[in-house]
C-alpha positions in Angstrom: -3.5 16.9 -14.9 -4.5 13.3 -15.3 -8.2 12.5 -15.1 -9.2 10.1 -12.3 -10.7 6.8 -13.2 -13.6 5.9 -11.0 -14.6 2.4 -10.4 -18.0 1.8 -8.8 -19.0 -1.7 -7.9 -21.0 -3.1 -5.0 -20.3 -6.0 -2.7 -22.4 -7.7 -0.1 -21.3 -8.3 3.5 -21.7 -11.9 4.6 -23.0 -13.0 8.0 -19.3 -13.3 9.1 -18.5 -9.7 8.0 -16.7 -10.8 4.9 -16.7 -8.9 1.7 -15.5 -10.0 -1.7 -13.6 -7.2 -3.4 -14.9 -6.9 -7.0 -12.5 -8.2 -9.7 -12.2 -4.8 -11.4 -11.1 -3.1 -8.2 -8.6 -5.9 -7.3 -7.1 -5.7 -10.8 -6.9 -1.9 -10.7 -5.2 -1.9 -7.2 -3.1 -5.0 -7.9 -4.6 -6.8 -4.9 -3.9 -10.6 -4.8 -4.4 -13.3 -2.2 -2.4 -12.7 0.9 -2.2 -8.9 0.5 -3.1 -6.9 3.6 -5.5 -4.0 3.4 -5.8 -0.9 5.5 -9.3 0.3 6.3 -9.9 3.9 7.2 -13.2 5.4 8.3 -13.8 9.2 8.1 -16.0 11.2 10.4 -18.6 11.5 7.6 -18.8 7.6 7.3 -16.7 7.4 4.2 -14.6 4.2 4.1 -11.4 3.9 2.3 -9.5 0.7 1.7 -5.9 0.6 0.4 -3.3 -2.0 0.1 -0.6 -2.0 2.8 2.7 -0.8 1.5 5.4 -3.4 2.0 9.1 -2.8 2.3 11.9 -5.4 2.0 12.8 -4.6 5.6 9.3 -5.8 6.7 9.9 -9.1 4.8 13.3 -9.8 6.4 12.0 -8.8 9.9 9.4 -11.7 9.6 12.1 -14.2 8.6 14.4 -13.6 11.5 13.9 -15.7 14.6 14.5 -14.2 17.9 17.9 -15.1 19.4 19.3 -16.3 16.0 22.0 -14.6 13.9 20.9 -13.3 10.5 21.5 -15.7 7.6 23.8 -14.9 4.8 22.6 -15.0 1.2 24.4 -18.3 0.7 22.6 -19.8 3.8 19.2 -18.5 2.5 19.9 -20.0 -0.9 20.9 -23.4 0.6 17.7 -23.4 2.8 15.5 -22.6 -0.2 17.2 -25.4 -2.2 16.7 -27.9 0.6 13.0 -27.0 0.8 12.6 -27.4 -3.0 14.3 -30.8 -2.8 12.1 -31.9 0.1 9.0 -30.7 -1.7 10.0 -32.6 -4.9 10.6 -35.8 -2.9 7.3 -35.5 -1.1 5.5 -34.9 -4.5 7.2 -38.0 -6.0 6.1 -40.1 -2.9 2.5 -38.9 -3.2 2.4 -39.7 -7.0 3.4 -43.4 -6.4 
């Protein structure tokens, strides 16, 4: 049986209810900017926080617009390439 590694660190709640997750905890759980967390509160007051599991289906569901047909891989690649080109052009214009 593997021994559990316990991380104990404290955080302070801001006036807006925000909490900074300690770096050691973020690193241990692989939490990065943009990740969603699930908070659970037990009857005894214990709070657990865990990263939301993401599936590839959840990603593609966000990309599809209502009333539009699904894009092919080739169409997705072309759209990404167009966005990269536009970004490069905008970056060049801003550096002039």
